C-alpha positions in Angstrom: 0.0 0.0 0.0 2.8 2.4 0.9 4.5 1.8 -2.4 1.2 2.6 -4.2 1.0 5.9 -2.4 4.6 6.8 -3.2 4.0 5.9 -6.8 0.9 8.1 -7.0 2.8 11.0 -5.5 5.6 10.6 -8.0 3.1 10.5 -10.8 1.7 13.9 -9.6 5.1 15.5 -9.8 5.8 13.9 -13.2 2.6 15.5 -14.7 2.9 18.8 -12.9 2.8 21.8 -15.3 6.1 23.1 -16.5 7.2 26.1 -14.5 7.1 29.7 -16.0 10.9 30.0 -15.5 11.3 26.9 -17.7 8.8 28.0 -20.3 10.0 31.6 -20.7 13.3 30.9 -22.4 11.5 28.7 -25.0 9.0 31.4 -25.7 11.8 34.0 -26.1 13.4 31.8 -28.7 10.5 30.4 -30.7 7.4 32.2 -29.5 5.4 29.2 -28.5 5.5 26.2 -26.1 3.3 23.1 -26.2 3.6 20.8 -23.2 3.6 17.0 -23.7 0.1 15.7 -23.1 -1.7 18.6 -24.7 -3.9 17.9 -27.7 -2.4 21.0 -29.5 -0.5 20.5 -32.7 2.8 22.6 -32.4 2.7 23.5 -36.1 -0.8 25.0 -35.7 0.3 27.0 -32.6 3.4 28.2 -34.4 1.3 29.4 -37.3 -1.0 31.3 -35.0 1.9 33.0 -33.3 3.4 33.9 -36.8 0.0 35.4 -37.8 -0.1 37.6 -34.7 3.4 38.8 -35.0 3.0 39.5 -38.7 0.5 42.2 -37.6 3.1 43.8 -35.4 2.4 42.4 -31.9 4.7 40.5 -29.7 2.4 37.6 -28.7 3.8 34.4 -27.3 1.6 31.3 -26.6 2.0 28.5 -24.1 -0.3 25.5 -24.1 -0.2 23.4 -21.0 -1.3 19.8 -20.4 -1.9 20.3 -16.7 -3.9 23.1 -15.0 -1.4 25.3 -13.2 -1.8 26.4 -9.6 -3.6 29.7 -9.5 -4.9 29.3 -13.1 -3.7 30.4 -16.5 -3.7 34.2 -15.8 -1.3 34.0 -12.9 0.9 31.6 -14.9 0.9 34.0 -17.9 1.9 36.9 -15.6 4.7 34.9 -14.0 5.9 33.8 -17.4 5.9 37.4 -18.7 8.0 38.5 -15.7 10.5 35.7 -16.5 10.7 37.0 -20.1 11.6 40.5 -18.9 8.1 42.0 -18.5 7.5 43.1 -22.1 5.1 41.7 -24.7 2.0 39.5 -24.4 1.8 36.0 -23.1 -1.3 33.8 -23.7 -1.6 30.6 -21.6 -4.1 27.9 -22.5 -4.6 25.3 -19.8 -7.1 22.4 -19.5 -9.6 24.5 -17.5 -8.6 28.1 -17.9 -7.3 30.6 -20.4 -5.3 33.6 -19.3 -3.0 36.4 -20.6 -0.6 39.0 -19.3 0.5 42.0 -21.4 2.8 45.0 -21.0 4.3 47.4 -23.5 2.6 45.8 -26.5 0.3 47.2 -29.2 -2.9 45.5 -27.9 -5.5 47.3 -25.8 -7.2 45.7 -22.9 -10.5 45.7 -24.8 -8.9 43.8 -27.7 -7.4 41.2 -25.4 -10.6 40.8 -23.4 -12.7 40.3 -26.5 -10.3 37.7 -27.9 -10.3 35.9 -24.6 -14.1 35.8 -24.4 -14.4 34.3 -27.9 -11.6 31.8 -27.3 -13.3 30.3 -24.2 -15.8 28.6 -26.5 -13.0 26.6 -28.2 -13.6 22.8 -28.0 -9.8 22.0 -28.2 -6.6 23.7 -27.3 -5.9 24.5 -31.0 -9.3 26.0 -31.4 -8.9 28.2 -28.3 -5.6 29.5 -29.7 -6.9 30.1 -33.2 -10.1 31.8 -32.0 -8.0 34.1 -29.7 -5.6 35.1 -32.4 -8.2 35.4 -35.2 -10.3 37.7 -33.0 -7.2 39.7 -31.9 -6.0 40.5 -35.4 -9.3 40.5 -37.2 -8.3 37.8 -39.7 -9.0 34.1 -40.1 -6.4 31.8 -38.4 -6.3 28.1 -39.2 -9.9 26.9 -39.1 -11.2 29.9 -37.1 -12.7 33.2 -38.1 -12.6 36.4 -36.1 -15.3 36.4 -33.4 -15.7 32.6 -33.8 -18.2 32.9 -36.6 -19.0 29.8 -38.7 -19.8 29.5 -42.4 -22.0 32.3 -43.7 -25.3 31.5 -45.5 -25.3 32.3 -49.2 -27.5 35.4 -48.8 -25.1 36.9 -46.3 -22.1 36.0 -48.6 -23.8 37.9 -51.5 -24.5 40.9 -49.2 -20.9 40.8 -48.0 -19.6 40.8 -51.6 -21.8 43.8 -52.4 -20.4 45.9 -49.6 -16.9 44.5 -49.4 -15.3 47.1 -51.7 -16.1 50.1 -49.6 -15.6 48.3 -46.3 -12.2 47.1 -47.4 -11.1 50.6 -48.3 -12.2 52.0 -44.9 -10.7 49.1 -43.0 -7.3 49.5 -44.7 -7.3 53.2 -44.1 -8.1 52.8 -40.4 -5.6 50.0 -40.0 -2.8 52.0 -41.7 -3.6 55.0 -39.5 -3.5 53.0 -36.3 -0.2 51.3 -37.3 1.3 54.7 -38.2 0.2 56.2 -34.8 1.5 53.2 -32.8 4.8 53.2 -34.7 5.3 57.0 -34.1 4.6 56.6 -30.4 6.9 53.6 -30.0 9.7 55.6 -31.9 9.2 58.5 -29.5 9.3 56.2 -26.5 12.6 54.8 -27.6 14.1 58.3 -28.0 12.8 59.5 -24.7 14.2 56.4 -23.0 17.7 57.1 -24.5 17.6 60.6 -23.0 16.3 59.4 -19.7 19.3 57.0 -19.5 21.7 59.8 -20.6 20.3 62.2 -17.9 20.7 59.5 -15.2 24.3 59.0 -16.2 25.0 62.7 -16.2 23.5 63.0 -12.7 25.8 60.2 -11.5 28.9 61.8 -13.2 28.3 65.2 -11.6 27.7 63.9 -8.1 31.4 64.1 -6.8 31.9 67.6 -8.2 28.6 68.8 -6.6 29.5 67.3 -3.2 32.9 69.0 -3.3 31.5 72.4 -4.3 31.0 75.2 -1.6 28.3 77.0 -3.6 24.9 76.2 -2.1 23.1 76.9 -5.3 25.0 74.1 -7.0 23.6 71.5 -4.6 20.1 73.0 -4.7 20.0 72.8 -8.6 21.5 69.3 -8.5 18.9 68.0 -6.2 16.1 69.6 -8.2 17.5 68.0 -11.3 17.3 64.6 -9.7 13.7 65.4 -8.7 12.8 66.5 -12.2 14.4 63.4 -13.6 12.4 61.1 -11.2 9.2 62.9 -12.2 10.0 62.5 -16.0 10.7 58.8 -15.4 7.5 58.3 -13.6 5.5 60.0 -16.3 7.3 58.0 -19.0 6.5 54.7 -17.3 2.8 55.5 -17.4 2.7 57.3 -20.7 0.2 55.9 -23.2 -0.5 58.8 -25.5 1.4 61.4 -27.5 0.4 64.1 -25.1 1.8 62.2 -22.1 5.1 61.6 -23.9 5.3 65.3 -24.7 4.8 66.0 -21.0 7.6 63.5 -20.2 9.9 65.3 -22.7 9.1 68.7 -21.1 9.9 67.4 -17.6 13.1 65.9 -18.9 14.1 69.2 -20.5 13.8 70.9 -17.0 16.1 68.3 -15.5 18.6 68.9 -18.4 18.4 72.7 -17.9 19.2 72.3 -14.2 22.2 70.1 -15.1 23.4 72.8 -17.5 23.1 75.3 -14.7 25.0 73.1 -12.3 27.9 72.8 -14.8 27.9 76.5 -15.4 28.1 77.3 -11.7 30.9 74.7 -11.2 32.9 76.5 -13.9 32.3 79.9 -12.5 29.9 81.0 -15.3 26.3 82.3 -15.3 23.6 79.7 -15.5 21.7 79.7 -18.8 18.1 81.2 -18.8 15.3 78.8 -18.0 13.6 77.4 -21.2 10.1 78.7 -22.0 7.2 77.3 -24.0 5.6 79.7 -26.4 1.8 80.0 -26.5 0.3 78.3 -29.6 -1.3 80.5 -32.2 -5.1 80.3 -32.4 -6.2 77.9 -35.2 -8.3 79.2 -38.1 -12.0 79.2 -37.5 -13.4 75.7 -37.8 -10.0 74.0 -37.8 -8.9 71.5 -35.3 -6.5 72.7 -32.6 -2.9 71.9 -33.3 -0.4 70.3 -31.0 1.1 72.7 -28.4 4.4 73.8 -29.9 7.6 72.6 -28.2 9.5 74.5 -25.6 12.1 76.6 -27.4 15.5 75.8 -25.7 17.5 78.8 -24.7 21.3 78.8 -25.2 22.7 76.1 -23.0 26.0 75.7 -21.1 27.3 72.1 -21.6 30.6 70.4 -21.3 30.3 68.5 -24.6 33.1 66.2 -23.8 31.3 65.0 -20.6 27.6 65.4 -21.0 25.4 62.8 -22.7 22.0 64.5 -22.4 20.4 67.1 -24.7 16.9 68.6 -25.1 14.0 66.4 -26.1 10.9 68.3 -26.8 11.6 69.6 -30.3 12.5 66.0 -31.4 9.4 64.6 -29.7 7.0 67.0 -31.4 8.1 65.9 -34.9 7.7 62.2 -34.1 4.3 62.6 -32.4 2.5 65.1 -34.7 1.8 62.3 -37.2 0.6 59.9 -34.5 -1.8 62.5 -33.1 -3.2 63.2 -36.5 -3.6 59.5 -37.2 -5.3 59.0 -33.8 -7.8 61.7 -34.6 -8.6 60.1 -38.0 -8.9 56.5 -36.5 -12.3 55.5 -35.4 -12.5 54.5 -31.7 -13.9 51.2 -30.7 -16.8 51.4 -28.2 -16.5 49.6 -24.9 -19.1 48.5 -22.4 -16.6 49.1 -19.5 -15.2 52.3 -18.3 -12.0 50.6 -17.2 -10.6 49.8 -20.7 -7.2 51.3 -21.3 -4.5 51.4 -24.0 -1.4 49.3 -23.5 1.1 51.2 -25.7 2.7 52.3 -22.5 4.3 50.1 -19.9 1.1 49.4 -17.9 0.7 45.8 -16.8 -2.6 44.2 -17.9 -4.0 40.8 -17.4 -7.2 38.8 -18.0 -8.6 35.4 -18.6 -11.5 33.1 -17.8 -12.7 29.5 -17.5 -13.1 27.5 -20.7 -16.6 26.8 -21.9 -16.0 24.6 -24.9 
């Protein structure tokens, strides 16, 4: 009897779900993981991942043979953390489906909708294909967006009649959204570079500041660190062009303070504080334009030491196009007031219990 109990315990450990730390490296390399014992075909899962990534997202999919402790959503979050915390991870388990997402192109609304449709899947493959098809708005494998089946002939005829105009509108909307998302992501990359540069400049100046006897030097230095921290906090939560512009402006204030610190350390006058001009009133009936960037005043900078430079003028050029595209793009309606975009680094998660 004791041997039977030990054998049963050993069997439980043998069939335990693979751990997120073990699955994460596989997802990073190939984008998908299918655990032994699942009914999913690895080729079909790979095709679904490829279809999603072709549309610009960073979706990874893990199909488990054993229900993980805490469910698929917690497992997806832990796996995303093990992958560095960026992208979207979908986990399909025998009883639950869950996802975690951060810094990807998908909105919470899109991921929730795809999850709700996927819960009707009768097999692991169908769950994955329904999820991806709904997420990207295109058929994947044997599944159509929204989980729809074959259309009656009358509906097919009607679809053919209206397809031309609908296709033009869809392509235009899709292109605008992609352009906007790309512009925002490019701007985020540039701001992150300058955030890193300011952080390094703050560290490099610390010894000189501590050795200075001018109290104004330390005051400006401390205020530069505060301005940097505020810019970093705004950046981490930024999900729109306007929020990224605010990040750039806060970062410019930190850079101006560092310019002033260097000038005082060298016995020179600090440069004047940058100012933002007021925007001109738009023509009657025209949409208001983006607030123009702060105009940097002449700066004092030791070019051989300093890494950071002003950001706002660069940011405006990158983000003007994305704001214009966002205004042109139709917004999807939502039944919940808690929906949010995920183009920033805000962690989102969701999931549910399988119905199929």
